[in-house]
KOLKOLLO-162820 format. One line per 5 residues: number of its first residue (from 1); their letters; for each residue z, y, x of N, C-alpha, C. Coordinates in Angstrom, 3 decimals, padded with zeros to 6 digits. Example, Ala and Ser with C-alpha at 12.3 -4.5 7.8 and 13.67 -1.06 7.14 Angstrom:
2
1) AS) 007.800/-005.690/013.190/007.800/-004.500/012.300/007.800/-003.300/013.200 | 007.080/-002.250/012.850/007.140/-001.060/013.670/007.870/000.030/012.900 $
This chain:
291
1) MKKIS) 041.191/-015.610/-049.054/041.265/-014.631/-047.964/040.974/-015.308/-046.632 | 041.499/-016.495/-046.474/041.304/-017.256/-045.243/039.836/-017.612/-045.078 | 039.187/-017.962/-046.223/037.764/-018.328/-046.195/036.909/-017.144/-045.759 | 037.287/-015.944/-046.244/036.538/-014.730/-045.897/036.644/-014.465/-044.403 | 037.855/-014.638/-043.821/038.074/-014.414/-042.378/037.238/-015.361/-041.551 $
6) ILLVA) 037.201/-016.634/-041.967/036.414/-017.639/-041.232/034.937/-017.267/-041.274 | 034.484/-016.779/-042.436/033.083/-016.397/-042.608/032.724/-015.205/-041.709 | 033.644/-014.227/-041.612/033.419/-013.061/-040.753/033.321/-013.453/-039.284 | 034.191/-014.336/-038.846/034.177/-014.821/-037.456/032.851/-015.495/-037.150 | 032.373/-016.302/-038.098/031.096/-017.025/-037.911/029.934/-016.058/-037.774 $
11) IVSLA) 029.942/-015.004/-038.611/028.863/-014.006/-038.587/028.864/-013.261/-037.260 | 030.055/-012.821/-036.789/030.186/-012.089/-035.517/029.727/-012.956/-034.355 | 030.149/-014.233/-034.360/029.769/-015.165/-033.285/028.266/-015.350/-033.228 | 027.660/-015.481/-034.407/026.206/-015.661/-034.478/025.485/-014.428/-033.936 | 025.996/-013.236/-034.275/025.393/-011.980/-033.809/025.487/-011.858/-032.301 $
16) MFSCK) 026.673/-012.241/-031.719/026.869/-012.166/-030.267/025.940/-013.135/-029.549 | 025.764/-014.315/-030.133/024.883/-015.325/-029.538/023.426/-014.833/-029.526 | 023.043/-014.171/-030.629/021.675/-013.642/-030.744/021.419/-012.564/-029.707 | 022.439/-011.688/-029.474/022.297/-010.617/-028.490/022.110/-011.164/-027.095 | 022.927/-012.181/-026.753/022.835/-012.799/-025.429/021.473/-013.430/-025.226 $
21) KEETK) 020.977/-014.062/-026.300/019.671/-014.718/-026.231/018.573/-013.679/-026.003 | 018.710/-012.530/-026.693/017.726/-011.449/-026.564/017.737/-010.873/-025.156 | 018.976/-010.689/-024.588/019.110/-010.178/-023.232/018.414/-011.083/-022.237 | 018.574/-012.373/-022.400/017.949/-013.349/-021.512/016.440/-013.220/-021.557 | 015.906/-013.030/-022.773/014.450/-012.895/-022.944/013.938/-011.658/-022.218 $
26) VEETT) 014.680/-010.537/-022.314/014.277/-009.295/-021.677/014.222/-009.458/-020.167 | 015.256/-010.113/-019.590/015.305/-010.340/-018.149/014.115/-011.162/-017.689 | 013.785/-012.198/-018.438/012.672/-013.082/-018.089/011.345/-012.324/-018.121 | 011.178/-011.434/-019.117/009.953/-010.647/-019.261/009.768/-009.732/-018.059 | 010.855/-009.109/-017.589/010.795/-008.202/-016.449/010.267/-008.911/-015.208 $
31) VETKT) 010.721/-010.082/-014.965/010.294/-010.855/-013.796/008.816/-011.210/-013.903 | 008.388/-011.586/-015.114/007.017/-012.038/-015.317/005.989/-010.921/-015.168 | 006.376/-009.650/-015.429/005.419/-008.544/-015.373/005.415/-007.842/-014.011 | 005.663/-008.569/-012.971/005.640/-008.048/-011.596/004.216/-007.599/-011.240 | 004.064/-006.383/-010.651/002.729/-005.884/-010.324/002.167/-006.563/-009.082 $
36) EAHKI) 000.856/-006.786/-009.099/000.179/-007.442/-007.981/-000.230/-006.411/-006.939 | -000.142/-006.767/-005.658/-000.502/-005.848/-004.574/-002.008/-005.597/-004.571 | -002.391/-004.420/-004.089/-003.805/-004.066/-003.968/-004.425/-004.770/-002.764 | -005.756/-004.879/-002.775/-006.513/-005.288/-001.591/-007.470/-004.123/-001.340 | -007.106/-003.280/-000.372/-007.761/-001.980/-000.204/-008.763/-001.961/000.946 $
41) VSLNG) -009.938/-001.394/000.665/-010.892/-001.043/001.722/-010.874/000.482/001.788 | -010.485/001.030/002.955/-010.402/002.478/003.139/-011.488/002.930/004.106 | -012.350/003.838/003.651/-013.491/004.277/004.450/-013.340/005.709/004.956 | -012.105/006.090/005.298/-011.842/007.416/005.843/-010.511/007.371/006.585 | -010.480/007.933/007.794/-009.277/007.884/008.607/-008.077/008.549/007.974 $
46) AVTEI) -008.275/009.720/007.346/-007.164/010.430/006.708/-006.618/009.633/005.525 | -007.519/009.048/004.755/-007.098/008.231/003.602/-006.293/007.022/004.082 | -006.758/006.389/005.155/-006.042/005.241/005.722/-004.631/005.645/006.143 | -004.520/006.803/006.792/-003.203/007.298/007.207/-002.289/007.506/006.005 | -002.843/008.059/004.941/-002.048/008.326/003.736/-001.559/007.014/003.112 $
51) VAALG) -002.475/006.068/002.955/-002.108/004.769/002.363/-000.992/004.125/003.175 | -001.116/004.154/004.495/-000.102/003.563/005.366/001.222/004.315/005.271 | 001.149/005.655/005.264/002.359/006.476/005.203/003.110/006.290/003.883 | 002.383/005.926/002.842/003.008/005.671/001.535/003.621/004.269/001.464 | 003.440/003.485/002.528/004.045/002.154/002.576/003.148/001.022/002.135 $
56) HEKEI) 001.818/001.282/002.062/000.888/000.253/001.592/-000.040/-000.266/002.697 | 000.374/-000.117/003.952/-000.491/-000.513/005.068/-000.896/-001.988/004.992 | 000.045/-002.841/004.597/-000.241/-004.282/004.553/-001.271/-004.649/003.490 | -001.559/-003.720/002.586/-002.541/-003.983/001.532/-003.960/-003.597/001.956 | -004.084/-002.954/003.135/-005.404/-002.544/003.633/-006.068/-003.736/004.323 $
61) IGVDV) -007.248/-004.110/003.847/-007.938/-005.278/004.414/-009.194/-004.902/005.199 | -009.703/-003.682/004.987/-010.905/-003.241/005.688/-010.904/-001.736/005.863 | -011.411/-001.264/007.023/-011.432/000.175/007.309/-012.738/000.571/007.995 | -012.974/001.886/008.053/-014.129/002.397/008.807/-013.678/002.716/010.229 | -014.618/003.126/011.067/-014.334/003.347/012.486/-013.392/004.526/012.737 $
66) TSTFP) -013.308/005.475/011.799/-012.420/006.623/011.997/-010.961/006.298/011.702 | -010.695/005.135/011.153/-009.321/004.736/010.824/-008.639/004.156/012.065 | -008.028/005.036/012.842/-007.401/004.632/014.102/-005.885/004.782/014.104 | -005.333/005.313/013.017/-003.887/005.517/012.929/-003.387/005.075/011.563 | -002.249/004.355/011.512/-001.448/003.885/012.641/-002.191/002.853/013.486 $
71) ETIKT) -001.804/002.730/014.746/-002.524/001.860/015.677/-002.537/000.402/015.236 | -001.521/-000.005/014.485/-001.438/-001.390/014.027/-002.595/-001.766/013.098 | -003.232/-000.745/012.501/-004.326/-001.012/011.564/-005.492/-001.696/012.260 | -005.624/-001.485/013.566/-006.717/-002.073/014.335/-006.636/-003.599/014.385 | -005.427/-004.114/014.251/-005.248/-005.567/014.319/-005.041/-006.221/012.953 $
76) TAKDL) -004.713/-005.418/011.942/-004.419/-006.003/010.625/-005.570/-005.889/009.624 | -006.515/-004.964/009.882/-007.637/-004.778/008.947/-008.966/-004.929/009.680 | -009.992/-005.359/008.964/-011.315/-005.543/009.570/-012.005/-004.193/009.748 | -012.535/-003.953/010.959/-013.286/-002.732/011.238/-014.726/-002.928/010.753 | -015.111/-002.164/009.741/-016.445/-002.299/009.150/-017.484/-001.409/009.823 $
81) GHVRT) -017.048/-000.564/010.782/-017.983/000.318/011.479/-018.013/001.712/010.879 | -019.063/002.458/011.197/-019.197/003.832/010.697/-019.652/003.817/009.243 | -019.070/004.708/008.443/-019.351/004.725/007.010/-020.832/004.952/006.704 | -021.541/005.600/007.622/-022.977/005.844/007.421/-023.816/004.577/007.567 | -023.250/003.589/008.248/-024.029/002.363/008.494/-023.422/001.117/007.850 $
86) ISIES) -022.307/001.276/007.165/-021.648/000.127/006.517/-022.510/-000.400/005.369 | -022.629/-001.706/005.286/-023.396/-002.299/004.186/-022.451/-002.681/003.047 | -022.973/-002.640/001.841/-022.172/-003.010/000.678/-021.781/-004.480/000.746 | -022.639/-005.300/001.360/-022.353/-006.745/001.474/-021.093/-007.000/002.306 | -020.925/-006.217/003.397/-019.745/-006.418/004.253/-018.462/-006.013/003.536 $
91) IIALK) -018.575/-005.047/002.618/-017.408/-004.639/001.826/-017.073/-005.707/000.797 | -018.088/-006.153/000.054/-017.893/-007.166/-000.995/-017.321/-008.462/-000.424 | -017.741/-008.804/000.807/-017.290/-010.047/001.443/-015.765/-010.094/001.606 | -015.140/-008.910/001.676/-013.677/-008.860/001.830/-012.937/-009.033/000.502 | -013.686/-009.001/-000.607/-013.122/-009.150/-001.962/-012.003/-008.137/-002.249 $
96) PTVIL) -012.291/-006.842/-002.069/-011.259/-005.828/-002.329/-011.044/-005.621/-003.825 | -009.868/-005.117/-004.174/-009.606/-004.748/-005.572/-009.837/-003.253/-005.775 | -009.842/-002.485/-004.671/-010.083/-001.042/-004.764/-010.685/-000.534/-003.448 | -011.634/000.405/-003.582/-012.269/001.036/-002.426/-011.918/002.526/-002.456 | -011.452/003.049/-001.324/-011.094/004.462/-001.216/-011.959/005.115/-000.143 $
101) ATEKD) -012.504/006.297/-000.443/-013.383/006.982/000.511/-013.388/008.479/000.202 | -014.109/009.259/001.039/-014.269/010.688/000.792/-015.758/011.022/000.726 | -016.069/012.135/000.101/-017.462/012.542/-000.115/-018.196/012.876/001.173 | -017.511/013.521/002.127/-018.162/014.142/003.275/-019.109/013.215/004.037 | -018.634/012.034/004.414/-019.455/011.139/005.233/-020.133/010.024/004.447 $
106) MSPEL) -019.807/009.918/003.194/-020.367/008.834/002.372/-021.827/009.116/002.016 | -022.701/008.195/002.350/-024.108/008.373/001.987/-024.272/008.123/000.485 | -025.180/008.856/-000.172/-025.390/008.653/-001.612/-025.770/007.207/-001.940 | -026.504/006.570/-001.030/-026.942/005.181/-001.256/-025.749/004.237/-001.336 | -024.816/004.377/-000.354/-023.641/003.504/-000.352/-022.761/003.787/-001.552 $
111) AEKIK) -022.620/005.069/-001.901/-021.802/005.438/-003.061/-022.354/004.798/-004.336 | -023.677/004.787/-004.466/-024.340/004.195/-005.629/-024.133/002.685/-005.664 | -024.239/002.049/-004.500/-024.071/000.596/-004.423/-022.629/000.180/-004.719 | -021.683/001.009/-004.280/-020.270/000.736/-004.562/-020.029/000.785/-006.068 | -020.610/001.803/-006.720/-020.475/001.909/-008.187/-021.075/000.689/-008.873 $
116) GAGIE) -022.226/000.241/-008.365/-022.915/-000.893/-008.976/-022.251/-002.228/-008.710 | -021.344/-002.266/-007.715/-020.688/-003.538/-007.352/-019.611/-003.943/-008.359 | -019.222/-003.012/-009.209/-018.216/-003.337/-010.218/-016.799/-003.380/-009.684 | -016.584/-002.841/-008.471/-015.246/-002.801/-007.872/-014.668/-001.414/-008.125 | -013.386/-001.361/-008.447/-012.747/-000.060/-008.645/-012.905/000.773/-007.379 $
121) AHIFK) -013.418/001.980/-007.506/-013.657/002.835/-006.340/-013.269/004.273/-006.649 | -012.724/004.946/-005.647/-012.340/006.352/-005.778/-012.866/007.099/-004.559 | -013.787/008.035/-004.791/-014.362/008.828/-003.708/-013.845/010.260/-003.857 | -012.953/010.647/-002.938/-012.258/011.917/-003.049/-013.020/013.057/-002.367 | -012.807/014.272/-002.874/-013.316/015.471/-002.206/-012.244/015.887/-001.205 $
126) QDFTP) -012.633/016.056/000.052/-011.672/016.431/001.088/-011.905/017.865/001.535 | -010.873/018.695/001.359/-010.930/020.091/001.784/-010.129/020.209/003.077 | -010.738/020.740/004.129/-010.096/020.767/005.445/-009.179/021.979/005.614 | -008.109/021.952/004.841/-007.042/022.947/004.906/-005.733/022.197/004.672 | -004.584/022.796/005.032/-003.304/022.132/004.736/-003.135/021.828/003.247 $
131) EGSKK) -003.562/022.773/002.394/-003.452/022.541/000.945/-004.381/021.412/000.512 | -005.554/021.343/001.152/-006.481/020.258/000.859/-005.905/018.910/001.248 | -005.181/018.875/002.365/-004.530/017.639/002.812/-003.461/017.208/001.809 | -002.719/018.169/001.312/-001.678/017.859/000.321/-002.295/017.299/-000.958 | -003.413/017.879/-001.370/-004.081/017.392/-002.585/-004.605/015.972/-002.374 $
136) LIADV) -005.156/015.715/-001.189/-005.654/014.369/-000.899/-004.519/013.357/-000.941 | -003.372/013.736/-000.423/-002.189/012.857/-000.483/-001.838/012.558/-001.938 | -001.819/013.607/-002.763/-001.485/013.431/-004.181/-002.511/012.551/-004.890 | -003.789/012.746/-004.566/-004.856/011.963/-005.200/-004.755/010.477/-004.846 | -004.537/010.193/-003.554/-004.430/008.793/-003.117/-003.180/008.158/-003.717 $
141) AGVLK) -002.077/008.902/-003.713/-000.828/008.392/-004.292/-001.010/008.081/-005.774 | -001.784/008.910/-006.455/-002.040/008.687/-007.885/-002.775/007.387/-008.134 | -003.769/007.088/-007.300/-004.527/005.838/-007.441/-003.611/004.630/-007.221 | -002.709/004.756/-006.247/-001.804/003.640/-005.925/-000.570/003.619/-006.834 | -000.542/004.565/-007.779/000.603/004.700/-008.703/001.913/004.848/-007.923 $
146) HADFK) 001.844/005.667/-006.889/002.986/005.916/-006.005/003.480/007.342/-006.278 | 004.532/007.464/-007.073/004.982/008.787/-007.528/005.677/009.609/-006.448 | 006.329/008.959/-005.499/007.141/009.673/-004.521/006.369/009.908/-003.218 | 005.732/011.079/-003.115/004.984/011.405/-001.897/005.388/012.773/-001.334 | 006.441/013.354/-001.869/006.872/014.705/-001.464/007.214/014.779/000.025 $
151) ALTDK) 007.746/013.701/000.574/008.128/013.712/001.992/006.916/013.976/002.884 | 005.740/013.470/002.474/004.525/013.664/003.273/004.043/015.111/003.211 | 004.075/015.704/002.032/003.627/017.099/001.906/004.642/018.056/002.546 | 005.915/017.722/002.459/006.945/018.548/003.101/006.799/018.514/004.619 | 006.396/017.362/005.152/006.214/017.214/006.603/005.119/018.160/007.109 $
156) IDADL) 004.057/018.310/006.320/002.975/019.218/006.705/003.522/020.637/006.895 | 004.316/021.096/005.929/004.889/022.445/006.018/005.853/022.574/007.201 | 006.672/021.542/007.400/007.650/021.566/008.500/006.945/021.607/009.855 | 005.859/020.847/009.992/005.111/020.825/011.255/004.404/022.157/011.499 | 003.814/022.732/010.460/003.118/024.019/010.605/004.090/025.144/010.977 $
161) AKVQP) 005.340/024.992/010.553/006.355/026.004/010.874/006.669/026.028/012.373 | 006.270/024.962/013.091/006.520/024.891/014.543/005.462/025.652/015.352 | 004.373/026.051/014.697/003.306/026.786/015.388/003.815/028.173/015.775 | 003.723/028.480/017.078/004.214/029.766/017.596/003.055/030.775/017.674 | 003.338/032.041/017.403/002.270/033.051/017.489/001.790/033.232/018.928 $
166) IAKAP) 000.487/033.468/019.081/-000.101/033.729/020.398/-000.634/035.166/020.366 | -000.165/035.978/021.314/-000.500/037.407/021.325/-002.003/037.657/021.243 | -002.763/036.995/022.099/-004.218/037.157/022.078/-004.827/035.781/021.858 | -005.503/035.606/020.723/-006.073/034.293/020.385/-007.098/033.866/021.442 | -006.858/032.751/022.134/-007.810/032.291/023.152/-009.089/031.755/022.519 $
171) KVLFI) -010.208/031.930/023.212/-011.482/031.361/022.752/-011.512/029.891/023.162 | -011.652/029.030/022.166/-011.602/027.588/022.409/-012.958/026.966/022.091 | -013.494/026.240/023.049/-014.747/025.525/022.835/-014.446/024.041/022.706 | -014.814/023.474/021.565/-014.628/022.030/021.401/-015.920/021.303/021.758 | -015.798/020.327/022.654/-016.934/019.494/023.040/-016.681/018.066/022.571 $
176) YARGA) -017.596/017.558/021.762/-017.538/016.151/021.365/-018.346/015.371/022.398 | -017.702/014.453/023.082/-018.366/013.715/024.165/-018.243/012.205/023.979 | -019.366/011.548/024.231/-019.375/010.083/024.346/-020.171/009.775/025.615 | -019.555/010.130/026.730/-020.272/010.047/027.995/-021.099/011.301/028.186 | -021.593/011.508/029.400/-022.362/012.713/029.710/-023.676/012.788/028.939 $
181) GTLMV) -024.133/011.664/028.405/-025.402/011.637/027.668/-025.299/012.136/026.248 | -024.091/012.174/025.687/-023.886/012.647/024.314/-022.837/013.744/024.315 | -023.296/014.987/024.283/-022.397/016.143/024.309/-022.785/017.105/023.190 | -021.840/017.342/022.286/-022.067/018.262/021.169/-020.951/019.302/021.159 | -021.293/020.524/020.712/-020.261/021.558/020.577/-020.072/021.891/019.095 $
186) AGTKT) -018.837/022.231/018.742/-018.503/022.505/017.348/-018.739/023.962/017.003 | -019.533/024.179/015.966/-019.757/025.526/015.466/-018.775/025.851/014.356 | -019.184/026.698/013.430/-018.318/027.087/012.319/-018.353/026.018/011.219 | -017.398/026.134/010.293/-017.280/025.236/009.141/-017.140/023.768/009.552 | -016.416/023.543/010.628/-016.099/022.186/011.066/-014.585/021.998/010.969 $
191) PIEKT) -014.111/020.768/010.740/-012.660/020.535/010.695/-011.953/021.005/011.964 | -012.604/020.804/013.120/-011.957/021.181/014.379/-011.799/022.699/014.494 | -012.758/023.463/013.929/-012.622/024.915/013.926/-011.398/025.329/013.116 | -011.149/024.616/011.999/-009.990/024.933/011.142/-008.685/024.666/011.892 | -008.651/023.564/012.658/-007.442/023.246/013.421/-007.211/024.267/014.519 $
196) IALAG) -008.277/024.682/015.188/-008.161/025.711/016.234/-007.541/026.981/015.653 | -008.001/027.377/014.465/-007.465/028.582/013.806/-005.995/028.394/013.430 | -005.650/027.221/012.889/-004.259/026.940/012.518/-003.339/026.997/013.739 | -003.904/026.628/014.909/-003.117/026.577/016.147/-003.020/027.937/016.835 | -003.703/028.955/016.299/-003.614/030.293/016.870/-004.745/030.662/017.803 $
201) GQNAI) -005.811/029.839/017.826/-006.958/030.133/018.667/-008.141/030.604/017.836 | -009.269/030.854/018.504/-010.503/031.195/017.806/-011.633/030.357/018.379 | -012.540/029.934/017.512/-013.652/029.099/017.958/-014.600/029.921/018.826 | -014.980/029.376/019.978/-015.862/030.101/020.905/-017.289/030.201/020.382 | -017.675/029.303/019.482/-019.043/029.292/018.945/-019.035/029.828/017.512 $
206) TEFED) -019.787/030.884/017.279/-019.847/031.464/015.926/-021.289/031.629/015.436 | -022.266/031.251/016.279/-023.682/031.480/015.931/-024.249/030.443/014.968 | -023.633/029.290/014.881/-024.182/028.244/014.013/-023.060/027.418/013.387 | -023.424/026.689/012.331/-022.480/025.807/011.634/-022.613/024.373/012.152 | -021.578/023.593/011.889/-021.576/022.165/012.218/-021.645/021.933/013.729 $
211) YKPLT) -022.310/020.858/014.152/-022.388/020.519/015.576/-023.827/020.650/016.088 | -023.946/021.094/017.330/-025.252/021.145/017.987/-025.104/020.658/019.423 | -026.204/020.165/020.018/-026.130/019.700/021.408/-025.661/020.808/022.349 | -024.822/020.429/023.303/-024.336/021.389/024.284/-025.446/021.753/025.266 | -025.565/023.043/025.561/-026.524/023.510/026.574/-025.778/024.425/027.544 $
216) PESLI) -026.249/024.529/028.790/-025.600/025.446/029.744/-025.557/026.874/029.200 | -026.612/027.259/028.461/-026.686/028.622/027.900/-025.566/028.857/026.880 | -025.344/027.858/025.996/-024.302/028.020/024.968/-022.917/028.060/025.607 | -022.747/027.319/026.702/-021.470/027.326/027.412/-021.177/028.701/027.986 | -022.170/029.241/028.690/-021.994/030.526/029.365/-021.850/031.655/028.351 $
221) KGNPD) -022.646/031.585/027.281/-022.576/032.622/026.242/-021.222/032.594/025.529 | -020.749/031.389/025.201/-019.456/031.257/024.535/-018.307/031.620/025.462 | -018.476/031.354/026.764/-017.474/031.622/027.800/-016.039/031.414/027.320 | -015.687/030.178/027.008/-014.354/029.907/026.456/-013.236/030.086/027.478 | -012.055/030.392/026.965/-010.849/030.438/027.807/-010.319/029.027/028.009 $
226) VILLF) -010.580/028.177/026.995/-010.093/026.794/027.001/-011.189/025.877/026.476 | -011.307/024.705/027.075/-012.217/023.680/026.546/-011.359/022.562/025.959 | -011.661/022.191/024.742/-010.918/021.157/024.023/-011.796/019.940/023.793 | -011.253/018.759/024.035/-011.959/017.500/023.764/-010.990/016.507/023.144 | -011.563/015.471/022.521/-010.734/014.335/022.135/-010.343/013.614/023.421 $
231) TSGLE) -009.201/012.959/023.436/-008.767/012.208/024.616/-009.824/011.190/025.036 | -010.380/010.487/024.049/-011.406/009.480/024.337/-012.660/010.122/024.922 | -012.972/011.341/024.488/-014.144/012.052/024.982/-014.005/012.438/026.439 | -012.834/012.967/026.796/-012.613/013.353/028.191/-012.630/012.119/029.095 | -012.053/011.026/028.602/-012.059/009.774/029.375/-013.485/009.283/029.615 $
236) SLGGV) -014.356/009.459/028.617/-015.745/008.991/028.745/-016.527/009.778/029.802 | -016.006/010.968/030.153/-016.668/011.801/031.173/-016.073/011.601/032.561 | -015.016/010.796/032.619/-014.356/010.579/033.910/-013.283/011.610/034.205 | -012.689/012.167/033.141/-011.614/013.134/033.319/-012.117/014.550/033.556 | -011.208/015.427/033.955/-011.533/016.845/034.164/-012.599/017.016/035.242 $
241) DGLLK) -012.505/016.239/036.316/-013.496/016.348/037.396/-014.908/016.043/036.891 | -014.999/015.041/036.028/-016.301/014.694/035.448/-016.819/015.787/034.536 | -015.916/016.406/033.769/-016.297/017.505/032.869/-016.836/018.691/033.669 | -016.207/019.001/034.791/-016.610/020.152/035.600/-017.983/019.973/036.250 | -018.460/018.728/036.296/-019.784/018.454/036.870/-020.920/018.764/035.896 $
246) IQGVS) -020.559/018.926/034.598/-021.589/019.241/033.598/-022.076/020.668/033.803 | -023.386/020.834/033.829/-023.988/022.129/034.133/-023.487/023.231/033.191 | -022.992/024.282/033.757/-022.525/025.430/032.989/-021.020/025.487/032.818 | -020.345/024.333/032.849/-018.892/024.298/032.600/-018.122/025.099/033.645 | -018.459/024.899/034.913/-017.718/025.570/035.991/-017.932/027.081/036.008 $
251) QTNAG) -018.926/027.565/035.258/-019.201/029.007/035.219/-018.429/029.726/034.106 | -017.742/028.959/033.267/-016.944/029.560/032.190/-015.541/029.868/032.704 | -014.837/030.727/031.999/-013.442/031.019/032.369/-012.605/029.745/032.336 | -012.851/028.899/031.330/-012.110/027.643/031.214/-012.365/026.738/032.417 | -013.641/026.654/032.826/-013.996/025.815/033.962/-013.441/026.332/035.268 $
256) KNKKV) -013.527/027.640/035.488/-013.010/028.248/036.721/-011.514/028.025/036.880 | -010.803/028.081/035.736/-009.340/027.949/035.768/-008.847/026.541/035.420 | -009.805/025.636/035.208/-009.487/024.242/034.835/-008.553/024.181/033.615 | -008.883/024.998/032.623/-008.104/025.012/031.379/-008.761/024.039/030.388 | -008.350/022.812/030.461/-008.930/021.741/029.637/-007.806/021.050/028.870 $
261) IALDG) -008.003/020.901/027.571/-007.013/020.222/026.719/-007.665/019.000/026.089 | -006.970/017.876/026.114/-007.453/016.656/025.457/-006.360/016.141/024.514 | -006.720/015.945/023.252/-005.771/015.447/022.251/-006.435/014.356/021.410 | -005.621/013.568/020.749/-006.121/012.479/019.911/-007.050/013.015/018.814 | -008.196/012.367/018.650/-009.198/012.832/017.696/-008.717/012.870/016.256 $
266) ALISG) -008.103/011.781/015.803/-007.635/011.721/014.416/-006.543/012.747/014.153 | -005.742/013.032/015.170/-004.640/013.981/015.026/-005.140/015.390/014.766 | -006.193/015.816/015.483/-006.625/017.221/015.370/-007.847/017.444/014.483 | -008.419/016.356/013.948/-009.587/016.574/013.081/-009.536/015.800/011.766 | -008.521/014.955/011.596/-008.471/014.097/010.407/-008.073/014.795/009.117 $
271) FGPRV) -007.178/015.779/009.206/-006.660/016.498/008.033/-006.038/015.556/007.005 | -005.211/014.644/007.534/-004.403/013.774/006.691/-002.963/014.255/006.740 | -001.994/013.344/006.673/-000.574/013.739/006.672/-000.124/014.409/007.966 | -000.905/014.246/009.059/-000.503/014.818/010.360/-001.221/016.123/010.683 | -001.789/016.769/009.698/-002.536/018.010/009.954/-001.659/019.073/010.613 $
276) GEGAA) -000.424/019.223/010.149/000.497/020.194/010.745/000.920/019.784/012.141 | 001.109/018.496/012.323/001.478/017.957/013.634/000.373/018.227/014.659 | -000.877/018.046/014.237/-002.012/018.302/015.118/-002.122/019.768/015.500 | -001.942/020.649/014.521/-002.011/022.094/014.787/-000.891/022.516/015.737 | 000.301/021.973/015.536/001.440/022.312/016.396/001.229/021.798/017.818 $
281) ALNAE) 000.630/020.605/017.948/000.369/020.036/019.277/-000.656/020.880/020.029 | -001.718/021.301/019.340/-002.737/022.145/019.981/-002.154/023.515/020.321 | -001.352/024.048/019.428/-000.707/025.343/019.666/000.147/025.310/020.932 | 000.907/024.250/021.118/001.755/024.113/022.304/000.908/024.072/023.578 | -000.245/023.383/023.498/-001.123/023.301/024.661/-001.819/024.628/024.953 $
286) LIKAA) -002.167/025.372/023.925/-002.800/026.682/024.106/-001.808/027.675/024.744 | -000.559/027.577/024.350/000.475/028.454/024.930/000.651/028.132/026.418 | 000.635/026.836/026.752/000.737/026.427/028.164/-000.457/026.951/028.952 | -001.658/026.818/028.356/-002.878/027.248/029.040/-002.925/028.752/029.269 | -002.225/029.501/028.419/-002.239/030.963/028.544/-001.355/031.466/029.676 $
291) K) -000.516/030.610/030.207/000.427/031.024/031.269/-000.255/031.056/032.633 $
């Protein structure tokens, strides 16, 4: 009987020792399978914002010229220029592990070269609506294997809820300016037209799609209540006084009443995580202008 007891103790001890040994092995395996950080080249401002908002900003090594937010990205990632003129060689030189971009501005040639480079690449379709922004967030999060992105999509809804109704939708003319020598106005089917609508306004130009050069005739015909520019655009003209010197501007209702709004370009045209914030900011300015 005593021999049997000793044998049982030995068996139990051996089993306990084996379990402890197995536990140690499991712990060691967990440490060894640590995931490696991405090296990301982002060729779209909204995508860059999403990657940063998800907590992966430090993994971004290269961006396009539209990637201006967060502001720290300007010092931490290489600016590769405009996506239409970026060379595949400048991208490859950064040795990225993944390239993220959108269809809208990507030239077919660059898209083909990216595919041929053998680097993991994801070119997303961007729809310029709040729902489209949410889908883009989900798509980018999926590539980064980042499951928790609900806070970003919830923020869009919370920001849009701040938009106040405007009794009579003001006619808003958006002017893209890079100095007095480069002046374009936004027609229909542009991201800025969508933001104007979200903010409670209406686009002053309805005769054409996309952007066309500004003319005194189009200004007078559109006769906007408000003129909207990017902050950088208004600065390039020398402020409101410089804008009023452009032929035709002073003859519009907006020009006569000096109803000019300037907001950050990425905020009101990017359609990333701040799409609701941009609409709410423009809405607040339109309400002020109506007083």
